[in-house]
C-alpha positions as CSV (number, residue, x, y, z in Angstrom):
1,Y,5.1,12.4,13.2
2,L,4.8,16.2,14.5
3,N,3.7,14.6,17.9
4,G,7.0,13.7,18.6
5,T,7.0,10.0,18.1
6,I,10.1,8.1,16.8
7,K,9.7,7.2,13.7
8,E,13.0,5.1,13.3
9,K,16.2,4.0,15.0
10,I,19.4,3.2,13.0
11,D,22.8,1.8,13.8
12,L,24.6,4.7,14.2
13,T,27.2,4.8,11.4
14,F,29.1,8.3,9.7
15,D,27.1,7.6,6.9
16,N,23.4,7.7,8.6
17,A,24.8,10.6,10.7
18,F,25.5,12.2,7.3
19,K,21.8,12.1,6.4
20,T,21.3,14.3,9.6
21,N,23.1,17.0,7.4
22,G,21.6,20.8,8.1
23,M,18.7,19.5,10.9
24,K,18.3,20.3,14.2
25,V,20.5,17.1,16.4
26,K,21.0,16.1,20.0
27,I,24.6,14.4,20.0
28,H,24.8,12.0,23.1
29,L,28.7,11.9,23.9
30,N,30.0,8.8,26.1
31,N,30.6,11.4,29.0
32,G,27.7,11.4,29.4
33,N,27.2,15.8,27.8
34,E,24.7,16.6,25.3
35,I,25.3,19.1,22.4
36,I,22.4,20.4,20.8
37,G,22.8,22.2,17.5
38,Y,22.4,21.9,13.7
39,S,24.6,19.2,12.2
40,V,27.5,20.2,9.6
41,F,28.6,17.7,7.4
42,E,30.8,18.4,3.9
43,Y,31.0,15.9,1.1
44,D,34.7,15.1,1.2
45,Q,34.5,15.4,5.1
46,N,36.3,12.3,6.6
47,D,35.0,10.2,9.1
48,T,36.9,10.8,12.1
49,Y,34.9,14.1,13.2
50,I,31.1,15.7,13.1
51,Y,30.3,19.2,13.4
52,V,27.4,20.6,15.0
53,G,26.5,24.4,14.4
54,I,25.6,26.1,18.0
55,G,25.0,30.1,19.2
56,R,23.4,31.6,15.9
57,K,24.9,35.0,15.9
58,E,23.1,38.2,14.4
59,N,24.8,37.5,10.9
60,K,23.5,34.1,10.8
61,E,26.8,32.4,11.4
62,F,27.0,29.5,13.7
63,D,29.6,28.7,16.2
64,L,30.9,25.5,14.9
65,V,31.8,22.8,17.4
66,S,34.4,19.7,16.2
67,I,33.4,16.4,17.8
68,P,35.4,13.3,17.7
69,F,33.1,10.6,16.2
70,K,34.1,7.6,18.5
71,E,33.0,9.9,21.2
72,V,29.2,10.0,19.6
73,V,27.1,7.3,20.9
74,K,23.6,8.8,20.2
75,I,22.3,11.5,17.4
76,E,18.5,12.2,17.7
77,A,17.4,14.0,14.8
78,L,14.0,16.1,14.0
79,L,13.2,15.4,10.7
80,Y,12.4,18.1,8.3
81,S,14.2,20.8,10.8
82,N,16.7,22.0,8.3
83,P,16.2,25.6,8.4
84,R,16.3,26.5,4.3
85,W,13.3,24.4,4.5
86,G,11.3,27.2,6.1
87,V,11.4,26.2,9.7
88,K,11.7,28.4,12.7
89,E,15.1,28.9,13.4
90,D,15.4,28.7,17.4
91,F,16.3,26.4,20.0
92,K,13.5,27.5,22.6
93,N,11.1,24.4,21.7
94,F,14.0,21.8,21.0
95,D,13.1,19.3,22.9
96,V,13.8,15.8,22.0
């Protein structure tokens, strides 16, 4: 799947979105905007919002953007893109 093909499509539920935790994602909103970053979930998080870390800083911290889950129409995730798995941490080649 390293050639950019789609591995699978699944329904957009909060539980399925939670499976993208830590991965590079492109969030499509119902107003046509897109947000690109790393998905960030906490285990005790409610299903009202999802968080995306964007703008990697020098101290390796992200700015967290809170997105109402009801405004999300699609999430695209790059499998195996969690930086803890040794993947390069930039968005220059993030083209979904």
